[in-house]
MIZA-712722 format. One record per residue (C-alpha): residue number from 1; residue in one letter; y negated, x negated, z. Coordinates in steps of 0.05 Angstrom, whole numbers. Example, Ala and Ser with C-alpha at 12.3 -4.5 7.8 and 13.67 -1.06 7.14 Angstrom:
// MIZA-712722
<pt resi="1" resn="a" v="90" u="-246" w="156"/>
<pt resi="2" resn="s" v="21" u="-273" w="143"/>
***
This chain:
// MIZA-712722
<pt resi="1" resn="m" v="399" u="-1126" w="-223"/>
<pt resi="2" resn="t" v="337" u="-1097" w="-191"/>
<pt resi="3" resn="g" v="294" u="-1099" w="-130"/>
<pt resi="4" resn="v" v="281" u="-1048" w="-74"/>
<pt resi="5" resn="t" v="210" u="-1017" w="-52"/>
<pt resi="6" resn="l" v="200" u="-976" w="8"/>
<pt resi="7" resn="e" v="130" u="-939" w="22"/>
<pt resi="8" resn="k" v="119" u="-912" w="87"/>
<pt resi="9" resn="a" v="191" u="-893" w="95"/>
<pt resi="10" resn="v" v="200" u="-852" w="158"/>
<pt resi="11" resn="k" v="266" u="-825" w="191"/>
<pt resi="12" resn="t" v="265" u="-770" w="239"/>
<pt resi="13" resn="y" v="314" u="-737" w="279"/>
<pt resi="14" resn="g" v="288" u="-668" w="305"/>
<pt resi="15" resn="n" v="229" u="-686" w="340"/>
<pt resi="16" resn="v" v="249" u="-762" w="352"/>
<pt resi="17" resn="q" v="220" u="-813" w="299"/>
<pt resi="18" resn="v" v="264" u="-876" w="291"/>
<pt resi="19" resn="i" v="233" u="-909" w="233"/>
<pt resi="20" resn="h" v="161" u="-905" w="232"/>
<pt resi="21" resn="g" v="132" u="-912" w="157"/>
<pt resi="22" resn="v" v="167" u="-980" w="136"/>
<pt resi="23" resn="d" v="132" u="-1018" w="77"/>
<pt resi="24" resn="l" v="173" u="-1069" w="43"/>
<pt resi="25" resn="e" v="186" u="-1097" w="-22"/>
<pt resi="26" resn="i" v="253" u="-1135" w="-40"/>
<pt resi="27" resn="a" v="252" u="-1176" w="-110"/>
<pt resi="28" resn="d" v="305" u="-1170" w="-156"/>
<pt resi="29" resn="g" v="361" u="-1222" w="-139"/>
<pt resi="30" resn="e" v="334" u="-1233" w="-66"/>
<pt resi="31" resn="f" v="379" u="-1237" w="-5"/>
<pt resi="32" resn="c" v="342" u="-1195" w="40"/>
<pt resi="33" resn="v" v="371" u="-1194" w="114"/>
<pt resi="34" resn="f" v="352" u="-1143" w="167"/>
<pt resi="35" resn="v" v="354" u="-1167" w="232"/>
<pt resi="36" resn="g" v="333" u="-1141" w="309"/>
<pt resi="37" resn="p" v="363" u="-1122" w="370"/>
<pt resi="38" resn="s" v="412" u="-1059" w="377"/>
<pt resi="39" resn="g" v="377" u="-997" w="362"/>
<pt resi="40" resn="c" v="319" u="-1022" w="326"/>
<pt resi="41" resn="g" v="335" u="-979" w="263"/>
<pt resi="42" resn="k" v="357" u="-1032" w="217"/>
<pt resi="43" resn="s" v="425" u="-989" w="199"/>
<pt resi="44" resn="t" v="384" u="-931" w="199"/>
<pt resi="45" resn="l" v="341" u="-957" w="140"/>
<pt resi="46" resn="l" v="406" u="-989" w="105"/>
<pt resi="47" resn="r" v="433" u="-920" w="101"/>
<pt resi="48" resn="m" v="368" u="-891" w="81"/>
<pt resi="49" resn="i" v="368" u="-943" w="22"/>
<pt resi="50" resn="a" v="442" u="-921" w="9"/>
<pt resi="51" resn="g" v="425" u="-848" w="11"/>
<pt resi="52" resn="l" v="474" u="-837" w="74"/>
<pt resi="53" resn="e" v="411" u="-815" w="116"/>
<pt resi="54" resn="e" v="360" u="-772" w="82"/>
<pt resi="55" resn="t" v="286" u="-799" w="84"/>
<pt resi="56" resn="s" v="248" u="-754" w="125"/>
<pt resi="57" resn="a" v="180" u="-775" w="90"/>
<pt resi="58" resn="g" v="157" u="-838" w="42"/>
<pt resi="59" resn="k" v="188" u="-865" w="-15"/>
<pt resi="60" resn="i" v="244" u="-912" w="-40"/>
<pt resi="61" resn="s" v="249" u="-947" w="-100"/>
<pt resi="62" resn="i" v="310" u="-986" w="-136"/>
<pt resi="63" resn="g" v="276" u="-1019" w="-193"/>
<pt resi="64" resn="s" v="234" u="-967" w="-226"/>
<pt resi="65" resn="r" v="273" u="-901" w="-202"/>
<pt resi="66" resn="d" v="246" u="-863" w="-147"/>
<pt resi="67" resn="v" v="318" u="-854" w="-114"/>
<pt resi="68" resn="t" v="285" u="-814" w="-47"/>
<pt resi="69" resn="r" v="320" u="-750" w="-64"/>
<pt resi="70" resn="v" v="372" u="-776" w="-105"/>
<pt resi="71" resn="d" v="447" u="-765" w="-87"/>
<pt resi="72" resn="p" v="486" u="-838" w="-63"/>
<pt resi="73" resn="a" v="533" u="-845" w="-120"/>
<pt resi="74" resn="e" v="480" u="-841" w="-164"/>
<pt resi="75" resn="r" v="428" u="-897" w="-135"/>
<pt resi="76" resn="g" v="468" u="-950" w="-161"/>
<pt resi="77" resn="v" v="485" u="-988" w="-98"/>
<pt resi="78" resn="a" v="549" u="-1008" w="-65"/>
<pt resi="79" resn="m" v="559" u="-1010" w="8"/>
<pt resi="80" resn="v" v="603" u="-1056" w="49"/>
<pt resi="81" resn="f" v="609" u="-1031" w="116"/>
<pt resi="82" resn="q" v="634" u="-1063" w="189"/>
<pt resi="83" resn="t" v="699" u="-1035" w="185"/>
<pt resi="84" resn="y" v="738" u="-1048" w="121"/>
<pt resi="85" resn="a" v="767" u="-979" w="102"/>
<pt resi="86" resn="l" v="818" u="-998" w="56"/>
<pt resi="87" resn="y" v="874" u="-956" w="33"/>
<pt resi="88" resn="p" v="939" u="-979" w="71"/>
<pt resi="89" resn="h" v="987" u="-959" w="23"/>
<pt resi="90" resn="m" v="956" u="-996" w="-34"/>
<pt resi="91" resn="t" v="958" u="-1064" w="-60"/>
<pt resi="92" resn="v" v="888" u="-1104" w="-59"/>
<pt resi="93" resn="e" v="889" u="-1096" w="-131"/>
<pt resi="94" resn="e" v="897" u="-1020" w="-120"/>
<pt resi="95" resn="n" v="844" u="-1023" w="-70"/>
<pt resi="96" resn="m" v="797" u="-1058" w="-106"/>
<pt resi="97" resn="g" v="801" u="-1015" w="-172"/>
<pt resi="98" resn="f" v="806" u="-946" w="-138"/>
<pt resi="99" resn="g" v="733" u="-925" w="-145"/>
<pt resi="100" resn="l" v="726" u="-944" w="-223"/>
<pt resi="101" resn="r" v="803" u="-904" w="-229"/>
<pt resi="102" resn="m" v="778" u="-842" w="-193"/>
<pt resi="103" resn="n" v="713" u="-845" w="-243"/>
<pt resi="104" resn="g" v="764" u="-844" w="-306"/>
<pt resi="105" resn="h" v="744" u="-916" w="-329"/>
<pt resi="106" resn="p" v="794" u="-949" w="-380"/>
<pt resi="107" resn="k" v="850" u="-985" w="-347"/>
<pt resi="108" resn="d" v="835" u="-1048" w="-389"/>
<pt resi="109" resn="e" v="767" u="-1045" w="-366"/>
<pt resi="110" resn="i" v="793" u="-1038" w="-289"/>
<pt resi="111" resn="k" v="844" u="-1097" w="-298"/>
<pt resi="112" resn="r" v="783" u="-1141" w="-324"/>
<pt resi="113" resn="k" v="733" u="-1125" w="-265"/>
<pt resi="114" resn="v" v="785" u="-1132" w="-213"/>
<pt resi="115" resn="a" v="808" u="-1199" w="-243"/>
<pt resi="116" resn="e" v="735" u="-1227" w="-246"/>
<pt resi="117" resn="a" v="719" u="-1203" w="-176"/>
<pt resi="118" resn="s" v="789" u="-1229" w="-151"/>
<pt resi="119" resn="r" v="764" u="-1297" w="-182"/>
<pt resi="120" resn="v" v="699" u="-1297" w="-150"/>
<pt resi="121" resn="l" v="728" u="-1280" w="-80"/>
<pt resi="122" resn="k" v="790" u="-1324" w="-88"/>
<pt resi="123" resn="l" v="837" u="-1269" w="-80"/>
<pt resi="124" resn="d" v="886" u="-1280" w="-140"/>
<pt resi="125" resn="d" v="947" u="-1299" w="-100"/>
<pt resi="126" resn="y" v="936" u="-1239" w="-56"/>
<pt resi="127" resn="l" v="929" u="-1180" w="-107"/>
<pt resi="128" resn="k" v="998" u="-1149" w="-95"/>
<pt resi="129" resn="r" v="995" u="-1153" w="-24"/>
<pt resi="130" resn="k" v="975" u="-1093" w="21"/>
<pt resi="131" resn="p" v="923" u="-1094" w="75"/>
<pt resi="132" resn="a" v="975" u="-1110" w="132"/>
<pt resi="133" resn="a" v="991" u="-1174" w="98"/>
<pt resi="134" resn="l" v="925" u="-1201" w="95"/>
<pt resi="135" resn="s" v="879" u="-1229" w="152"/>
<pt resi="136" resn="g" v="813" u="-1200" w="173"/>
<pt resi="137" resn="g" v="770" u="-1248" w="129"/>
<pt resi="138" resn="q" v="817" u="-1232" w="64"/>
<pt resi="139" resn="r" v="802" u="-1151" w="83"/>
<pt resi="140" resn="q" v="736" u="-1164" w="86"/>
<pt resi="141" resn="r" v="738" u="-1203" w="20"/>
<pt resi="142" resn="v" v="771" u="-1140" w="-14"/>
<pt resi="143" resn="a" v="720" u="-1095" w="16"/>
<pt resi="144" resn="i" v="671" u="-1133" w="-16"/>
<pt resi="145" resn="g" v="709" u="-1141" w="-80"/>
<pt resi="146" resn="r" v="715" u="-1068" w="-81"/>
<pt resi="147" resn="a" v="641" u="-1067" w="-83"/>
<pt resi="148" resn="i" v="633" u="-1118" w="-139"/>
<pt resi="149" resn="v" v="676" u="-1082" w="-191"/>
<pt resi="150" resn="r" v="630" u="-1027" w="-186"/>
<pt resi="151" resn="g" v="573" u="-1070" w="-214"/>
<pt resi="152" resn="p" v="513" u="-1041" w="-174"/>
<pt resi="153" resn="e" v="445" u="-1058" w="-179"/>
<pt resi="154" resn="v" v="438" u="-1071" w="-105"/>
<pt resi="155" resn="f" v="488" u="-1095" w="-54"/>
<pt resi="156" resn="l" v="485" u="-1060" w="17"/>
<pt resi="157" resn="f" v="522" u="-1102" w="76"/>
<pt resi="158" resn="d" v="521" u="-1065" w="144"/>
<pt resi="159" resn="e" v="541" u="-1118" w="191"/>
<pt resi="160" resn="p" v="609" u="-1138" w="151"/>
<pt resi="161" resn="l" v="624" u="-1196" w="203"/>
<pt resi="162" resn="s" v="620" u="-1165" w="268"/>
<pt resi="163" resn="n" v="699" u="-1153" w="272"/>
<pt resi="164" resn="l" v="711" u="-1224" w="261"/>
<pt resi="165" resn="d" v="725" u="-1284" w="300"/>
<pt resi="166" resn="a" v="678" u="-1340" w="311"/>
<pt resi="167" resn="e" v="712" u="-1385" w="259"/>
<pt resi="168" resn="l" v="722" u="-1327" w="207"/>
<pt resi="169" resn="r" v="650" u="-1310" w="218"/>
<pt resi="170" resn="v" v="627" u="-1380" w="192"/>
<pt resi="171" resn="d" v="676" u="-1374" w="134"/>
<pt resi="172" resn="m" v="654" u="-1306" w="110"/>
<pt resi="173" resn="r" v="582" u="-1331" w="114"/>
<pt resi="174" resn="v" v="591" u="-1384" w="71"/>
<pt resi="175" resn="e" v="637" u="-1334" w="18"/>
<pt resi="176" resn="i" v="583" u="-1287" w="16"/>
<pt resi="177" resn="a" v="526" u="-1337" w="2"/>
<pt resi="178" resn="r" v="569" u="-1367" w="-52"/>
<pt resi="179" resn="l" v="578" u="-1298" w="-78"/>
<pt resi="180" resn="h" v="498" u="-1290" w="-78"/>
<pt resi="181" resn="n" v="495" u="-1351" w="-116"/>
<pt resi="182" resn="e" v="539" u="-1336" w="-168"/>
<pt resi="183" resn="i" v="525" u="-1268" w="-188"/>
<pt resi="184" resn="g" v="455" u="-1265" w="-167"/>
<pt resi="185" resn="a" v="449" u="-1191" w="-145"/>
<pt resi="186" resn="t" v="403" u="-1160" w="-99"/>
<pt resi="187" resn="m" v="428" u="-1158" w="-34"/>
<pt resi="188" resn="i" v="403" u="-1125" w="30"/>
<pt resi="189" resn="y" v="442" u="-1149" w="99"/>
<pt resi="190" resn="v" v="442" u="-1113" w="164"/>
<pt resi="191" resn="t" v="456" u="-1158" w="227"/>
<pt resi="192" resn="h" v="439" u="-1173" w="303"/>
<pt resi="193" resn="d" v="455" u="-1245" w="296"/>
<pt resi="194" resn="q" v="400" u="-1285" w="282"/>
<pt resi="195" resn="v" v="444" u="-1350" w="259"/>
<pt resi="196" resn="e" v="468" u="-1298" w="205"/>
<pt resi="197" resn="a" v="403" u="-1286" w="186"/>
<pt resi="198" resn="m" v="373" u="-1355" w="181"/>
<pt resi="199" resn="t" v="432" u="-1381" w="144"/>
<pt resi="200" resn="l" v="438" u="-1329" w="89"/>
<pt resi="201" resn="a" v="368" u="-1298" w="80"/>
<pt resi="202" resn="d" v="319" u="-1314" w="19"/>
<pt resi="203" resn="k" v="278" u="-1262" w="64"/>
<pt resi="204" resn="i" v="285" u="-1236" w="133"/>
<pt resi="205" resn="v" v="261" u="-1173" w="164"/>
<pt resi="206" resn="v" v="246" u="-1168" w="242"/>
<pt resi="207" resn="l" v="254" u="-1102" w="262"/>
<pt resi="208" resn="r" v="232" u="-1071" w="331"/>
<pt resi="209" resn="a" v="237" u="-1000" w="351"/>
<pt resi="210" resn="g" v="235" u="-976" w="278"/>
<pt resi="211" resn="r" v="178" u="-1013" w="255"/>
<pt resi="212" resn="i" v="173" u="-1085" w="220"/>
<pt resi="213" resn="e" v="150" u="-1136" w="268"/>
<pt resi="214" resn="q" v="147" u="-1196" w="214"/>
<pt resi="215" resn="v" v="174" u="-1216" w="142"/>
<pt resi="216" resn="g" v="188" u="-1283" w="112"/>
<pt resi="217" resn="a" v="228" u="-1337" w="98"/>
<pt resi="218" resn="p" v="275" u="-1361" w="154"/>
<pt resi="219" resn="m" v="235" u="-1431" w="172"/>
<pt resi="220" resn="e" v="169" u="-1394" w="160"/>
<pt resi="221" resn="l" v="193" u="-1344" w="221"/>
<pt resi="222" resn="y" v="212" u="-1403" w="258"/>
<pt resi="223" resn="r" v="152" u="-1445" w="250"/>
<pt resi="224" resn="n" v="103" u="-1397" w="247"/>
<pt resi="225" resn="p" v="120" u="-1329" w="287"/>
<pt resi="226" resn="d" v="71" u="-1272" w="295"/>
<pt resi="227" resn="n" v="87" u="-1253" w="361"/>
<pt resi="228" resn="k" v="130" u="-1271" w="426"/>
<pt resi="229" resn="f" v="185" u="-1217" w="407"/>
<pt resi="230" resn="v" v="197" u="-1256" w="331"/>
<pt resi="231" resn="a" v="188" u="-1330" w="365"/>
<pt resi="232" resn="g" v="242" u="-1310" w="419"/>
<pt resi="233" resn="f" v="292" u="-1277" w="359"/>
<pt resi="234" resn="i" v="290" u="-1327" w="312"/>
<pt resi="235" resn="g" v="316" u="-1395" w="338"/>
<pt resi="236" resn="s" v="379" u="-1417" w="373"/>
<pt resi="237" resn="p" v="377" u="-1427" w="438"/>
<pt resi="238" resn="s" v="317" u="-1374" w="437"/>
<pt resi="239" resn="m" v="245" u="-1403" w="453"/>
<pt resi="240" resn="n" v="225" u="-1417" w="524"/>
<pt resi="241" resn="f" v="171" u="-1374" w="551"/>
<pt resi="242" resn="l" v="132" u="-1400" w="611"/>
<pt resi="243" resn="k" v="69" u="-1372" w="649"/>
<pt resi="244" resn="g" v="3" u="-1402" w="634"/>
<pt resi="245" resn="r" v="-67" u="-1392" w="656"/>
<pt resi="246" resn="v" v="-122" u="-1421" w="617"/>
<pt resi="247" resn="v" v="-163" u="-1472" w="649"/>
<pt resi="248" resn="e" v="-216" u="-1523" w="631"/>
<pt resi="249" resn="g" v="-183" u="-1575" w="580"/>
<pt resi="250" resn="g" v="-127" u="-1524" w="564"/>
<pt resi="251" resn="v" v="-67" u="-1483" w="594"/>
<pt resi="252" resn="e" v="-42" u="-1500" w="663"/>
<pt resi="253" resn="v" v="32" u="-1484" w="670"/>
<pt resi="254" resn="a" v="53" u="-1473" w="742"/>
<pt resi="255" resn="g" v="127" u="-1479" w="719"/>
<pt resi="256" resn="l" v="116" u="-1555" w="696"/>
<pt resi="257" resn="g" v="87" u="-1581" w="759"/>
<pt resi="258" resn="g" v="18" u="-1552" w="742"/>
<pt resi="259" resn="a" v="11" u="-1592" w="678"/>
<pt resi="260" resn="v" v="-47" u="-1578" w="640"/>
<pt resi="261" resn="i" v="-26" u="-1568" w="561"/>
<pt resi="262" resn="a" v="-89" u="-1589" w="513"/>
<pt resi="263" resn="t" v="-92" u="-1540" w="453"/>
<pt resi="264" resn="g" v="-125" u="-1536" w="387"/>
<pt resi="265" resn="v" v="-116" u="-1455" w="385"/>
<pt resi="266" resn="a" v="-168" u="-1405" w="403"/>
<pt resi="267" resn="l" v="-159" u="-1376" w="477"/>
<pt resi="268" resn="p" v="-182" u="-1327" w="524"/>
<pt resi="269" resn="g" v="-231" u="-1343" w="577"/>
<pt resi="270" resn="a" v="-218" u="-1391" w="635"/>
<pt resi="271" resn="g" v="-171" u="-1353" w="687"/>
<pt resi="272" resn="r" v="-140" u="-1312" w="633"/>
<pt resi="273" resn="d" v="-65" u="-1311" w="635"/>
<pt resi="274" resn="v" v="-22" u="-1333" w="566"/>
<pt resi="275" resn="i" v="51" u="-1344" w="557"/>
<pt resi="276" resn="v" v="71" u="-1414" w="536"/>
<pt resi="277" resn="g" v="130" u="-1415" w="480"/>
<pt resi="278" resn="l" v="173" u="-1483" w="470"/>
<pt resi="279" resn="r" v="233" u="-1489" w="438"/>
<pt resi="280" resn="p" v="288" u="-1517" w="461"/>
<pt resi="281" resn="q" v="293" u="-1569" w="400"/>
<pt resi="282" resn="d" v="227" u="-1590" w="419"/>
<pt resi="283" resn="i" v="236" u="-1617" w="490"/>
<pt resi="284" resn="t" v="259" u="-1684" w="509"/>
<pt resi="285" resn="l" v="289" u="-1695" w="588"/>
<pt resi="286" resn="s" v="284" u="-1763" w="625"/>
<pt resi="287" resn="a" v="323" u="-1773" w="690"/>
<pt resi="288" resn="e" v="267" u="-1782" w="741"/>
<pt resi="289" resn="p" v="248" u="-1754" w="802"/>
<pt resi="290" resn="s" v="220" u="-1687" w="799"/>
<pt resi="291" resn="a" v="211" u="-1613" w="819"/>
<pt resi="292" resn="l" v="261" u="-1594" w="760"/>
<pt resi="293" resn="k" v="332" u="-1599" w="763"/>
<pt resi="294" resn="v" v="385" u="-1593" w="710"/>
<pt resi="295" resn="d" v="428" u="-1531" w="737"/>
<pt resi="296" resn="i" v="486" u="-1529" w="680"/>
<pt resi="297" resn="t" v="492" u="-1576" w="617"/>
<pt resi="298" resn="e" v="537" u="-1550" w="561"/>
<pt resi="299" resn="q" v="565" u="-1609" w="524"/>
<pt resi="300" resn="l" v="585" u="-1585" w="446"/>
<pt resi="301" resn="g" v="599" u="-1653" w="420"/>
<pt resi="302" resn="g" v="538" u="-1663" w="378"/>
<pt resi="303" resn="v" v="490" u="-1628" w="414"/>
<pt resi="304" resn="a" v="485" u="-1608" w="489"/>
<pt resi="305" resn="y" v="443" u="-1552" w="516"/>
<pt resi="306" resn="e" v="412" u="-1566" w="591"/>
<pt resi="307" resn="y" v="387" u="-1503" w="629"/>
<pt resi="308" resn="l" v="342" u="-1514" w="689"/>
<pt resi="309" resn="s" v="301" u="-1467" w="736"/>
<pt resi="310" resn="t" v="233" u="-1478" w="739"/>
<pt resi="311" resn="p" v="197" u="-1481" w="818"/>
<pt resi="312" resn="t" v="172" u="-1413" w="790"/>
<pt resi="313" resn="g" v="234" u="-1387" w="778"/>
<pt resi="314" resn="e" v="228" u="-1389" w="704"/>
<pt resi="315" resn="a" v="292" u="-1403" w="664"/>
<pt resi="316" resn="f" v="288" u="-1470" w="616"/>
<pt resi="317" resn="v" v="332" u="-1490" w="561"/>
<pt resi="318" resn="a" v="326" u="-1560" w="528"/>
<pt resi="319" resn="e" v="370" u="-1584" w="472"/>
<pt resi="320" resn="s" v="400" u="-1662" w="468"/>
<pt resi="321" resn="k" v="438" u="-1696" w="426"/>
<pt resi="322" resn="g" v="508" u="-1696" w="452"/>
<pt resi="323" resn="d" v="510" u="-1778" w="478"/>
<pt resi="324" resn="d" v="442" u="-1760" w="514"/>
<pt resi="325" resn="a" v="459" u="-1704" w="551"/>
<pt resi="326" resn="i" v="442" u="-1703" w="622"/>
<pt resi="327" resn="d" v="487" u="-1683" w="680"/>
<pt resi="328" resn="s" v="483" u="-1624" w="721"/>
<pt resi="329" resn="g" v="445" u="-1631" w="785"/>
<pt resi="330" resn="t" v="402" u="-1690" w="759"/>
<pt resi="331" resn="e" v="327" u="-1677" w="770"/>
<pt resi="332" resn="v" v="289" u="-1688" w="702"/>
<pt resi="333" resn="k" v="218" u="-1695" w="676"/>
<pt resi="334" resn="v" v="201" u="-1657" w="619"/>
<pt resi="335" resn="r" v="169" u="-1689" w="551"/>
<pt resi="336" resn="f" v="141" u="-1647" w="489"/>
<pt resi="337" resn="d" v="94" u="-1659" w="435"/>
<pt resi="338" resn="p" v="32" u="-1607" w="450"/>
<pt resi="339" resn="a" v="26" u="-1593" w="380"/>
<pt resi="340" resn="r" v="97" u="-1562" w="380"/>
<pt resi="341" resn="v" v="73" u="-1517" w="440"/>
<pt resi="342" resn="m" v="59" u="-1440" w="417"/>
<pt resi="343" resn="f" v="17" u="-1394" w="455"/>
<pt resi="344" resn="f" v="13" u="-1319" w="465"/>
<pt resi="345" resn="d" v="-30" u="-1271" w="492"/>
<pt resi="346" resn="a" v="-3" u="-1247" w="557"/>
<pt resi="347" resn="e" v="-22" u="-1176" w="543"/>
<pt resi="348" resn="t" v="-7" u="-1156" w="472"/>
<pt resi="349" resn="e" v="44" u="-1218" w="461"/>
<pt resi="350" resn="a" v="5" u="-1232" w="391"/>
<pt resi="351" resn="r" v="8" u="-1303" w="372"/>
<pt resi="352" resn="l" v="-55" u="-1340" w="389"/>
<pt resi="353" resn="r" v="-78" u="-1382" w="333"/>
***
């Protein structure tokens, strides 16, 4: 197994540049997740690593090899797509071993590698079935097994769980995490679902418009985002953002009744606008007369989310333990630890530290 390095990687389609000089290093055995909104370039970047998209400029290395102009079949990668792409007339065993058979591997070797992949993915009971007799999650495991038997240096996953229902997505997330722990391979995974990113990744790469916004471990990005985009994208529910204005003693937040939040960070001059960021998990609501009222409460059992509108029209979400949830229509006061509040420049959206 080996790592992947991108140096000033660029992708253009005609006169349109979609990947803008990406520099990234993925260590040997690391589980790296590309995350970002639709159209941010994460799948394009993955396909450039696979060789399915030509790299317009820059360099891509796998281990010590420069693979920028190397054919996909020679790069030592295996890709698992959003669609399973299984042969319907073949059994699970035949599907998993198909690539090795096409490359002329001995039957005994194919049988051994398929058996090992089947053990890892718990497919032993399904080897003689055809895809039509499998669930969606089982089919995706077969597609992953087909990649495992090739013994690649790097595994590439392009939104492999997006076609599954919610329960299967959770099951398959666990399966993929177990797979990485067991075989220790370098894995690069694309998703727009930040929950998948947080639960699977050793390293998250947050992309926007073909550029890297921030790279780091999941909790590093959660606790210490560089800008408003990363702060809002990492974490569920998303961070609340309210308009603030610098005044003597801190930041005044009109949406919270003119409350002034003391801050220890460097702020622009008095009268300047800033953005105040506060995570739903850091908020406590109490039922007291106030200009704030709970519009809707989502009771999910162990946890509940209260949705409010501020007097200035800004949306606001708080998270409570299920038993402590406050009913819709209740007037509430908002409490939080000022040390947990983040501030962002209103123009550049960069974090103020």
